[in-house]
C-alpha positions, 0 to 999 in steps of 0.5 A: 516475444510480444508482451501483453498488457493487462486490461485489469483495473486494479483498485488501490487505496493509498493511506497515510496513517498516524501523525506524520504530516509528510505526504509528498511521497504518498501523493507521488506514488498515488499519481504513478499508480493512476498513470499506470492505469489503476484506480487509486483512492488517496485517503489523506493525512492522519488516517487511522488504520480503522479508517483506511481499512473501512475505505478499502472495504467500501471501495472494494480495493485489491491493494492497500499501500501505506506510507509511514515515515514516523517510525510507527510502522510496526504498530501501524502495519500490524494493526491494519493487517489485524483489522483486515483479518477481523473484517474478513478482508485479508484478501486485500494485499498490503504493501508500503514504504517509507523510513523502514529499517531493513531489519524490520522488513522480514517481521513485516512480511511475517505479519502479512505485508506483501512488499516494503519499499524503502527510500530510493525505490522508484515509482517504476519499482512500485508500479512494476511490482503491482503489475507483476503481482496482479499479472493475468 
């Protein structure tokens, strides 16, 4: 069976919220998503959830990916999801990764985070999930 490659360009905002100053992983993910053919906007370090949501709305993003290593993932993801709802933008899919304990993942999913990648996830895992999520 021949596989079909989607020609849909997915717009993704990659954000690095909070005070954590380590963005190597976020940059690697952003590059992998770009290399997979998506339009990617990386917001840079120390962004607030408000700034990330505003960027996603302005850029007409399909996805927001958050990288959180600071331990503030519950607060940051919840705030971002709430802001999307307030801005009538809940159709923007939220995913993320970082240092997130396994026991927190079901709670994040309950509040509306579509997928959480933990340490050890490969860029292929992430780009594959995006492709599968947005398959035609």
